[in-house]
C-alpha positions in Angstrom: 100.3 85.1 143.4 99.3 84.2 147.0 95.6 85.6 147.1 94.5 83.4 144.5 94.8 80.5 146.9 91.7 82.3 148.5 89.8 82.0 145.1 87.4 79.4 144.1 88.2 77.7 141.0 84.3 76.9 140.4 83.3 80.6 140.9 83.8 83.7 139.0 86.2 86.1 140.8 86.7 89.9 140.2 90.4 91.5 141.0 91.2 95.2 141.2 94.7 96.0 139.5 96.5 99.6 140.6 99.4 99.9 138.2 102.3 102.5 138.3 104.6 103.3 136.0 104.5 104.9 132.5 101.3 103.2 131.9 99.7 106.3 130.3 100.3 107.3 126.6 102.2 103.9 125.3 99.3 102.0 124.4 98.7 100.5 127.6 94.9 100.6 127.8 94.2 99.2 124.5 97.0 96.6 125.7 94.8 95.6 128.8 91.4 95.9 126.5 92.6 93.0 124.3 94.4 91.1 126.9 91.1 90.9 129.0 89.3 90.1 125.4 91.5 86.8 125.0 90.7 86.0 128.3 87.4 86.1 128.2 87.2 88.5 131.0 84.7 91.5 131.7 84.9 94.7 133.9 87.3 98.1 133.0 90.6 99.8 132.5 90.8 103.7 132.9 94.0 106.2 133.4 93.6 107.9 137.4 95.9 110.8 138.6 97.9 107.8 139.7 98.6 105.6 136.9 95.7 102.9 135.4 93.0 101.3 137.4 91.8 97.7 136.2 88.8 95.4 137.4 88.6 92.2 135.9 86.1 89.1 136.2 85.5 85.8 135.3 86.8 82.2 135.8 89.6 82.2 138.7 92.1 79.8 136.0 91.3 83.0 133.4 92.0 85.8 135.7 95.8 83.8 137.2 96.8 83.9 133.3 95.9 87.4 133.0 97.9 88.6 135.9 100.8 86.9 135.0 100.7 87.3 131.2 100.3 91.3 131.8 103.7 91.9 133.0 105.4 89.9 130.1 104.0 91.5 127.1 103.4 95.4 128.0 104.0 97.7 125.0 107.4 98.1 124.4 107.3 101.3 125.4 105.5 101.0 128.7 106.8 100.3 132.0 105.2 98.9 135.2 106.9 100.1 138.7 104.1 99.4 140.9 101.3 96.2 140.6 98.6 96.0 143.6 96.0 93.9 143.5 93.0 93.0 145.7 90.2 90.5 145.3 87.1 92.7 145.0 83.2 91.8 145.2 81.9 89.9 142.2 79.3 92.6 139.9 78.4 90.3 137.2 79.7 92.5 133.9 79.1 91.2 130.9 81.6 93.6 128.9 85.4 94.8 129.4 84.9 98.4 128.5 87.4 101.4 128.6 86.3 104.0 130.3 86.6 107.8 130.5 89.8 108.7 132.8 89.4 109.5 136.6 91.2 113.2 137.4 90.0 112.8 141.0 93.1 111.4 142.4 95.6 113.9 143.8 98.9 111.3 143.2 100.9 111.5 140.0 101.5 109.1 136.8 104.6 109.0 134.8 104.5 111.2 132.1 106.2 109.0 128.8 109.1 110.5 126.5 108.6 112.0 123.2 109.1 108.8 121.0 109.8 108.7 117.2 108.5 107.3 114.6 107.8 103.6 114.6 108.4 101.5 111.4 104.1 100.9 110.9 103.6 105.1 110.8 106.5 105.4 108.3 105.3 103.2 105.8 102.3 105.0 106.1 103.8 108.0 105.2 105.6 106.7 102.4 102.6 105.3 101.2 100.9 106.5 98.2 97.9 105.0 98.6 97.6 105.7 102.3 95.6 108.8 103.5 98.7 109.4 105.6 101.1 109.5 102.3 103.4 112.5 103.2 101.3 113.5 106.4 104.4 114.7 108.6 102.4 114.3 111.3 101.5 110.6 111.6 101.8 108.6 114.6 99.9 105.6 116.8 99.9 104.4 120.6 103.9 103.0 119.7 105.4 106.6 118.7 105.0 110.5 118.3 104.8 113.3 120.3 103.8 112.9 124.7 105.7 115.1 127.0 106.4 118.0 124.8 102.4 118.2 124.5 100.6 117.0 127.7 99.2 119.8 129.7 98.2 117.9 132.5 97.1 114.1 133.9 95.2 111.6 133.2 97.3 111.6 129.4 94.1 111.8 127.6 93.8 114.3 124.7 91.7 117.0 125.9 95.0 117.3 128.3 97.7 117.7 125.4 97.7 120.6 122.7 96.0 118.1 120.7 92.5 119.2 122.1 92.4 121.9 119.9 92.2 119.5 116.7 88.7 117.5 116.7 89.2 114.0 115.4 87.5 113.2 111.7 85.3 110.2 111.2 88.0 108.0 109.7 90.2 109.1 112.6 88.0 108.4 115.3 87.0 105.0 114.1 90.6 104.4 114.8 91.0 105.7 118.0 88.0 103.6 118.6 88.8 100.4 117.1 90.2 98.0 119.9 91.8 96.1 116.9 93.7 99.3 115.4 97.0 100.2 116.9 95.9 104.0 116.6 93.5 103.1 119.3 92.9 105.5 122.3 96.3 106.6 120.7 95.8 110.3 122.1 97.6 112.6 119.1 95.6 110.5 116.5 95.3 112.9 113.2 95.5 113.2 109.4 95.3 115.5 107.1 91.7 116.1 107.0 91.8 116.7 110.5 95.5 117.5 112.3 97.8 120.1 112.3 99.4 121.4 108.9 102.7 122.9 107.9 102.5 126.3 106.5 105.5 128.0 105.0 107.0 132.2 106.3 107.3 133.9 103.6 104.4 132.2 102.3 104.7 131.7 98.3 101.3 131.7 96.5 102.2 128.7 94.6 102.2 126.1 97.4 98.9 126.4 99.7 99.6 125.8 103.4 99.1 122.3 104.6 100.3 121.0 101.1 103.0 118.7 103.1 104.6 117.1 100.1 104.8 120.8 98.5 106.2 122.3 101.2 108.6 119.7 102.4 109.6 119.6 98.7 110.1 123.4 98.3 112.7 123.2 101.4 114.4 120.7 100.3 114.9 122.6 97.0 115.7 125.4 99.3 118.7 123.8 101.4 120.2 122.9 98.6 120.6 125.9 97.0 122.4 126.7 100.4 119.8 128.7 102.3 119.2 128.5 106.2 115.5 127.1 107.6 114.4 127.8 110.6 111.7 124.3 110.8 109.5 123.7 113.9 110.5 120.1 115.1 108.6 118.0 118.0 110.2 119.6 121.0 111.1 123.6 119.2 113.1 125.3 116.4 115.4 123.8 114.8 118.2 125.6 112.2 119.1 123.3 109.0 121.4 123.9 106.1 123.2 122.0 103.7 126.1 120.2 105.5 128.4 119.5 102.5 128.3 123.6 101.7 130.6 125.5 103.2 129.5 128.5 102.1 125.9 127.5 103.9 127.6 126.3 107.3 129.6 129.2 107.8 127.0 131.7 107.0 124.9 129.6 109.9 127.8 130.0 112.6 128.3 134.1 111.7 124.6 134.6 112.4 123.7 132.5 115.3 127.4 133.4 116.6 128.4 130.3 117.3 132.6 130.6 116.3 133.8 127.1 116.8 131.6 124.8 118.5 130.5 121.4 116.9 126.9 121.3 115.2 125.4 118.2 115.3 124.0 116.7 111.6 121.1 114.7 110.5 121.3 112.0 108.3 118.8 110.0 106.6 119.5 106.9 108.2 121.4 104.3 109.5 123.8 103.9 106.4 124.5 107.8 105.5 125.8 107.6 108.8 128.3 105.0 108.2 129.3 106.3 105.7 130.5 109.4 107.4 131.4 108.1 110.5 132.9 105.2 112.6 129.9 103.7 114.1 130.9 100.4 116.2 127.6 97.9 117.0 126.5 100.1 120.7 126.5 103.5 118.6 124.7 102.1 115.9 121.9 100.4 118.8 121.8 103.9 120.2 121.4 105.7 116.9 118.2 103.9 116.1 116.8 103.9 119.2 113.4 105.2 120.3 114.9 108.1 121.8 117.0 109.4 118.0 119.1 111.4 120.3 122.8 112.8 118.7 125.1 110.3 119.5 128.7 111.6 119.2 130.9 109.8 116.7 134.7 109.6 115.1 134.1 111.3 111.7 135.7 109.3 108.7 138.8 111.2 107.3 137.0 111.6 103.7 133.6 111.8 105.0 131.8 114.7 102.7 130.9 117.4 105.7 132.4 121.0 105.5 135.2 122.1 107.8 132.7 124.0 109.6 130.5 121.4 110.5 133.2 120.6 113.6 135.9 122.7 113.3 138.8 121.3 114.9 137.3 118.1 116.5 137.4 114.6 115.1 134.1 113.9 116.2 130.8 114.6 115.2 127.1 114.2 116.7 125.2 112.3 114.3 120.9 111.9 115.1 118.6 109.9 112.4 115.2 111.4 111.9 113.0 111.5 114.9 109.9 112.7 113.1 107.4 112.0 110.0 108.7 115.6 109.4 112.3 114.9 108.9 112.0 111.5 107.3 109.8 113.4 104.4 112.3 116.5 103.9 115.1 113.7 103.7 112.9 111.6 101.1 112.2 115.3 99.1 116.3 115.6 99.1 116.4 112.1 97.8 113.8 112.9 94.8 115.7 116.4 93.9 119.4 115.4 94.4 119.5 111.6 93.4 121.6 111.3 96.6 121.3 111.3 100.8 122.2 114.8 102.1 123.3 115.1 105.6 122.2 118.4 107.2 123.2 120.4 110.0 120.5 120.5 112.5 121.2 122.5 115.6 119.2 124.2 118.1 116.7 127.3 117.1 118.0 129.4 119.3 120.6 132.5 119.3 123.8 131.3 121.3 122.7 130.8 125.1 119.0 131.1 124.9 116.6 128.8 124.8 114.8 127.0 121.7 111.9 128.8 120.1 109.1 126.8 120.6 106.0 129.5 119.1 105.7 130.4 115.6 105.9 134.5 116.2 109.0 134.0 118.7 110.8 131.9 116.3 109.7 134.7 113.5 111.4 137.7 116.1 114.1 135.8 117.4 115.9 134.0 114.1 114.7 136.7 111.9 118.3 137.3 110.9 119.2 133.8 111.3 116.8 131.7 109.0 116.4 132.5 105.4 113.1 130.7 105.4 110.3 129.1 108.4 108.5 126.0 108.1 105.6 126.0 110.8 102.8 124.3 111.7 99.7 124.8 113.8 100.2 122.1 116.8 101.8 124.0 120.2 104.4 122.8 122.2 103.6 122.9 125.5 107.1 122.1 126.9 110.4 122.8 125.1 113.0 119.8 124.5 115.9 120.1 122.8 118.1 117.1 121.5 119.6 114.6 123.9 123.2 113.8 122.9 124.9 110.9 124.2 127.9 108.9 123.7 129.6 105.4 124.0 132.3 104.3 126.4 132.8 100.9 126.3 129.9 99.0 126.8 128.0 101.9 127.9 125.6 104.7 126.3 126.3 107.9 128.6 124.2 110.7 128.6 125.9 114.5 127.9 122.5 115.6 127.3 119.0 114.7 128.5 116.4 116.1 127.0 114.1 114.8 124.1 113.6 110.9 124.7 114.6 110.9 128.5 112.9 113.4 130.0 111.1 112.9 132.6 111.8 109.7 133.0 112.5 109.5 136.9 114.9 107.9 139.3 113.9 105.6 142.2 115.2 107.0 144.8 113.0 105.0 147.6 112.9 107.7 150.1 109.7 108.6 151.1 106.8 111.1 150.7 108.8 113.9 150.8 108.4 116.7 147.8 111.7 118.5 147.1 112.7 120.9 144.3 116.7 121.2 143.4 117.3 123.7 141.6 120.7 122.7 139.8 123.8 124.1 138.7 124.7 127.2 136.5 125.8 125.1 133.7 123.8 122.9 131.6 121.2 123.3 134.4 118.3 120.8 135.1 116.2 121.0 138.2 114.5 117.9 139.8 111.4 117.1 141.6 110.7 114.3 144.0 107.6 112.8 145.2 106.8 109.0 146.4 110.5 107.9 146.1 110.9 108.9 142.6 113.2 111.9 141.6 112.2 113.9 138.3 114.8 115.5 136.5 114.1 118.0 134.0 114.9 118.1 130.3 118.4 120.2 129.8 117.4 124.0 130.2 121.4 125.4 129.0 123.4 127.6 131.2 121.4 130.0 133.5 123.7 133.2 132.2 120.4 135.2 131.2 116.6 136.3 131.7 115.2 133.7 128.5 116.9 130.7 130.4 115.9 131.8 134.0 111.9 132.1 132.6 112.9 128.5 131.0 114.1 127.1 134.4 110.6 129.0 136.0 108.3 127.9 133.3 109.6 124.2 133.9 109.5 124.1 137.6 105.6 125.1 137.1 104.6 122.6 134.8 106.6 119.8 136.2 105.0 120.5 139.3 101.2 120.6 137.7 101.9 117.5 136.0 102.6 115.6 139.1 101.2 117.1 141.8 104.0 118.3 143.5 103.7 121.0 146.1 107.7 120.9 147.2 108.1 121.4 151.1 112.0 122.1 150.8 114.7 123.7 147.9 117.7 122.6 147.7 120.3 124.3 145.6 124.1 125.0 145.7 126.5 126.9 147.4 127.3 129.5 145.2 125.8 132.9 145.3 126.4 134.0 141.9 124.3 131.3 140.1 120.8 132.5 139.4 119.7 129.0 140.5 120.8 129.7 143.6 119.6 133.3 143.9 116.2 132.1 142.4 115.8 129.7 145.8 117.0 132.1 147.8 114.3 134.6 146.8 111.5 131.6 147.8 110.1 132.6 151.0 107.9 130.7 153.5 109.6 127.3 152.5 112.9 125.5 154.1 115.8 126.0 152.2 119.4 123.4 152.1 122.5 124.1 150.4 124.3 121.8 148.9 128.0 121.6 148.1 128.8 121.3 144.4 131.1 118.1 143.9 128.9 116.7 147.1 126.2 116.3 144.7 127.6 115.0 142.4 128.6 112.0 143.9 125.2 112.2 145.4 123.6 111.4 142.1 125.8 108.7 141.1 124.9 107.0 144.3 121.0 108.0 144.1 120.9 106.3 140.7 122.8 103.2 141.8 121.1 103.0 145.6 124.6 103.6 147.3 123.8 103.8 150.8 126.9 103.6 152.6 129.8 105.8 152.5 131.6 105.8 149.0 135.0 107.1 147.7 133.6 109.7 145.8 135.9 111.7 142.8 134.3 114.9 141.3 136.5 116.4 139.1 135.1 119.1 137.0 135.4 123.2 135.9 134.2 124.7 138.8 132.3 124.3 142.1 132.4 126.7 144.8 133.8 124.8 148.0 133.3 124.6 151.7 136.3 127.2 152.2 134.4 129.8 149.4 137.4 128.6 147.3 137.0 126.8 143.8 136.9 123.2 143.8 137.2 121.0 141.1 139.6 118.1 141.6 137.9 116.6 144.5 138.0 112.9 146.2 135.3 112.5 149.1 134.7 110.6 151.9 130.4 111.0 151.4 127.1 109.8 151.7 124.0 111.2 151.3 123.9 112.9 153.9 127.2 114.7 154.5 130.7 114.1 153.1 134.5 115.1 154.2 137.1 116.6 151.7 139.4 113.7 151.9 142.1 114.4 149.2 142.1 117.2 146.5 144.5 118.4 143.2 147.0 120.8 144.9 145.5 124.5 144.6 147.1 127.0 142.2 145.4 130.9 141.3 143.7 131.5 138.0 144.5 135.5 137.2 141.2 137.0 136.5 138.9 134.6 137.5 136.4 133.8 134.6 139.3 134.9 132.0 141.1 132.1 132.7 138.4 129.7 131.6 138.3 131.5 128.2 142.3 132.0 128.1 143.7 128.6 129.1 147.5 130.3 128.9 146.7 131.6 132.0 146.0 128.6 134.0 149.4 127.6 131.7 151.4 130.1 133.4 149.9 129.9 136.7 151.1 126.0 136.5 154.3 127.0 135.2 155.1 129.8 137.7 154.2 127.3 140.2 156.4 124.9 139.2 159.3 127.1 138.2 158.7 130.0 140.7 161.5 132.6 139.5 162.1 131.6 135.8 159.6 130.1 134.7 160.4 128.8 131.0 157.9 129.7 128.2 156.6 126.9 125.5 156.7 127.9 122.2 152.8 128.4 122.0 153.6 131.9 124.2 155.7 133.3 121.5 152.0 134.3 119.7 150.8 135.7 122.8 151.3 140.0 123.7 154.2 140.6 125.5 152.5 142.9 127.7 149.5 140.2 128.5 151.6 137.9 129.7 153.3 140.6 132.1 150.7 141.7 133.6 149.0 137.7 134.3 152.7 137.4 136.1 152.5 140.3 138.0 148.8 139.5 139.0 149.7 135.9 139.9 153.3 137.2 141.8 150.7 139.7 144.0 147.7 137.2 144.5 145.7 140.4 142.6 142.3 139.5 141.2 143.6 136.3 141.3 140.8 133.1 142.3 142.6 130.0 143.9 141.3 126.6 142.2 141.8 122.8 142.9 140.1 122.6 139.2 140.8 119.6 137.4 139.3 120.9 134.5 141.8 124.0 135.0 144.2 121.2 134.7 143.4 119.8 131.2 143.2 123.1 130.1 146.9 124.3 131.6 148.2 121.2 129.2 146.3 121.9 126.1 147.4 124.9 126.1 151.3 124.3 127.1 151.8 121.6 124.4 150.2 124.1 121.5 146.3 122.9 121.2 144.9 126.1 122.3 145.8 129.2 124.0 142.0 130.6 124.2 139.0 128.6 123.7 135.8 130.0 122.3 133.4 127.2 124.2 133.4 125.6 127.8 135.5 122.3 127.5 137.1 123.1 124.0 141.3 122.8 125.0 139.9 119.4 126.9 137.8 118.0 123.9 140.9 118.5 121.7 143.5 117.3 124.2 141.1 113.8 124.7 141.0 113.6 121.1 144.9 114.0 120.0 145.5 111.5 123.1 143.6 108.9 121.5 145.3 109.4 118.1 148.5 108.5 120.0 147.1 104.7 119.8 149.5 103.6 123.1 148.0 100.8 125.0 150.2 101.9 127.8 151.9 105.5 127.7 154.1 106.0 130.7 152.6 108.3 133.5 154.4 111.6 134.1 155.7 111.9 137.6 153.8 113.1 140.5 153.6 113.5 144.4 151.2 112.8 146.9 151.6 115.2 150.0 149.9 113.6 152.6 148.7 116.2 155.0 144.9 116.4 156.9 144.0 116.6 153.3 145.7 115.1 151.1 147.2 116.7 147.8 147.9 116.0 144.5 151.0 117.7 143.5 151.6 117.8 139.7 154.2 120.1 139.7 156.9 117.4 138.6 154.3 116.6 135.9 154.3 120.1 134.6 158.3 120.1 135.1 159.0 116.6 133.0 156.2 118.3 130.3 157.9 121.4 129.4 161.0 119.5 129.1 159.3 116.8 126.3 157.6 120.5 124.8 160.8 122.2 124.4 162.1 119.1 123.0 159.6 118.9 120.6 157.9 116.1 121.7 155.0 114.5 119.6 152.2 116.2 120.6 150.2 112.6 121.1 152.4 111.6 122.9 152.4 113.8 125.4 148.9 114.0 125.5 148.2 110.3 125.8 151.1 110.6 128.8 149.0 113.3 130.7 145.8 110.8 130.7 147.7 108.0 132.2 149.5 110.4 134.8 145.5 111.3 135.7 144.5 107.7 135.8 147.6 107.0 138.0 146.7 109.7 140.3 142.9 108.6 141.0 143.7 105.1 141.5 146.9 105.9 144.0 144.6 108.2 146.2 141.7 106.0 146.2 144.1 103.1 147.4 145.5 105.1 150.1 141.8 106.5 151.4 140.9 102.5 151.5 143.8 102.0 153.7 142.2 103.8 156.1 139.1 103.6 155.9 138.6 100.2 154.1 135.6 101.5 152.0 135.7 99.8 148.6 132.9 101.8 146.6 134.3 104.3 144.2 132.5 106.5 142.6 133.4 108.9 139.3 131.5 112.3 138.5 131.5 115.3 137.4 132.3 116.5 134.0 135.6 115.4 133.5 134.8 112.0 133.6 132.7 112.3 130.1 136.6 112.3 128.8 136.3 108.8 127.3 140.1 108.0 128.0 139.8 109.4 131.5 136.5 107.0 132.2 137.9 104.2 130.3 141.2 104.3 132.6 140.1 105.1 136.0 137.1 102.5 135.9 139.4 99.7 134.8 142.6 100.2 136.6 140.2 101.1 139.9 138.0 97.6 139.3 141.9 96.0 138.6 142.6 96.6 142.4 139.7 95.3 143.7 137.4 98.2 143.8 133.3 98.4 142.8 133.7 101.4 140.3 130.1 103.7 140.0 129.3 106.4 137.3 126.6 108.3 136.3 124.1 106.7 133.6 120.9 108.1 133.9 122.0 111.8 134.1 125.0 113.3 133.2 128.2 113.3 135.2 128.4 116.9 133.9 126.8 119.7 136.2 123.1 118.3 134.3 123.2 115.9 137.0 123.6 118.1 140.0 120.0 118.7 140.7 119.7 114.7 141.1 122.2 115.3 143.7 121.1 117.8 145.4 117.5 116.2 145.4 119.0 112.9 146.9 120.7 114.2 149.3 117.6 116.9 150.8 115.2 113.8 150.8 118.0 112.4 153.0 118.5 114.9 155.3 114.7 115.6 155.9 114.7 111.5 156.6 117.6 111.0 159.0 116.2 114.5 160.7 112.5 112.9 161.2 114.1 109.1 162.6 116.2 111.4 164.6 113.3 113.7 165.9 115.5 116.9 164.9 
């Protein structure tokens, strides 16, 4: 580093360092303290509202070594995004200390995510001679709660929900001991001074705080088939024995969740491999410090109740993320003599946010759970479990929450402060400051007051944490979205409306730092277009400021609007009518439908009564699933498409032959899949295997995407393609499109930091708003 040339090697010197990144709540100050001791340097380190400030004084050679060693040996959870150095005046200090945090700075620091239990703390909880034996809130600087308990920055105990617990002398000694891994571990606690478990309804023979007795009692209840509401790290979870059909089906009935798969938690990686096929990368994801739910292919002989994932060959699996979870599995093994998988699903009623408060949980889940396990450590920010899927060599987020939020994405676009409100489904919000974008945790579908309240609560808390006062609000075009309605109610602030599919592509561009125009393939279920029709099968020429609709799927009509989303047979009938016009053939799957309903839908479509035009690729998946007899109706969003992908994968065909399709080359190109529908229905009527038809359908979509991208490249010379939207969570579609586009010489990008689904929309909105303001500032607009 050039500043060392200015130092006299014979004289002591003093250097100041300002670091930004994930440097609070991850053991960074203890690391700096010990590093300074090793190099015989004096000075101090402290947390600030902007990150960490360090001043070190000593011999020039020691300072040089300290600076070069610092980034190379940082704690595993830390991340340095910016490091500023300056030579300052020597003051002759003799010691190095950790100073009290400085809250005077109005900037911001990055907040660490909640991190799973580390191996050392796990060993403490299982050691019968350790004072934390069976203690479910054990943690250290390398693990434990962070985002879910922090109230304000700097990240110090007084600004977390642990401020309510005063450390006992033993914990205080650990906290103050630079050689201890709990040195300045803000959630540090033990059975004497820390949070405690309690049962509801209480039992006379088990006192509150007796963790082993409580967990053993709960394990016994789970084995007997009862349903437990359990206060986890970021909210309540509902648990039951995943091998008992009676327990799982009862949970479904009480939770009003008819078919959507449940996630399960297992004791360890061996248990996961007994139930599912686990690749090396899936194994890495399961064991990662984020401990997400990983979507895995279930083994045929897996001992799981059929109701865990009805009609779905995959199961979401996670490993214990807290000492509470791990100790519960230990109790289950002691009682049952074997590892028992547990359904571990969000503690809420369908479509509501997870409960976080003890009283709230008992009020909302009283008709769901048989027993409650509470604790008295407040959850400040609710954070659900994250979900990921491994596609080839990538771990891709499906739901970004615990373990990932609120990690930022670097935009590199000025100081503008933006609030982006996201979409209606899978809502997240996003804030920007100093070139960073901060996507929130997953908040769910904005379909009720409770979720909108969660949105507002999260906005306020993130603005406080990151010291952000938005200057601009970005929102979707759709006037029916609650996120849009909320945004438009905010007065005295500029609004920037953003088209849904442009936001999908912008999120991918922002993550990958793409500034020049790209070909954006945005395929999903629904999004309002600039022509007030429903888009969803889009090819855009886009940058972060604007876009042009270069091509799209040929429009069909949905009979009954949103009803068609729940009843894919309506979409299938629309495609049949569009293809055959006068006499559409009826596939065998339509035989179960009431004739009166099909006559009504036929009339609606022919006369365009209560119909909605759409170019949605998601609805095309629904139509094909209904035509070949997989799903005429669905109970949750994406169900038909997931099933279609699953049976296509079962075909095990290396290169299935695509169906025919046309490319109508008008002012805006249109993909015409009527030839595919005609060929497909012929195979349906000939009783061709469903697996073959599903595989050929996926191959057709890949072929169509590549053909359109090539066509756009011919006139624009754009060689970068961004794939985004919920359809690209489909393994066959993403893999096939990526590989074939690359073989055609394209550079291909897809979202990795945020989901490709609507959970990534807020990042795209934020990036577009930032670029809009940046370019207007440059042009003087």
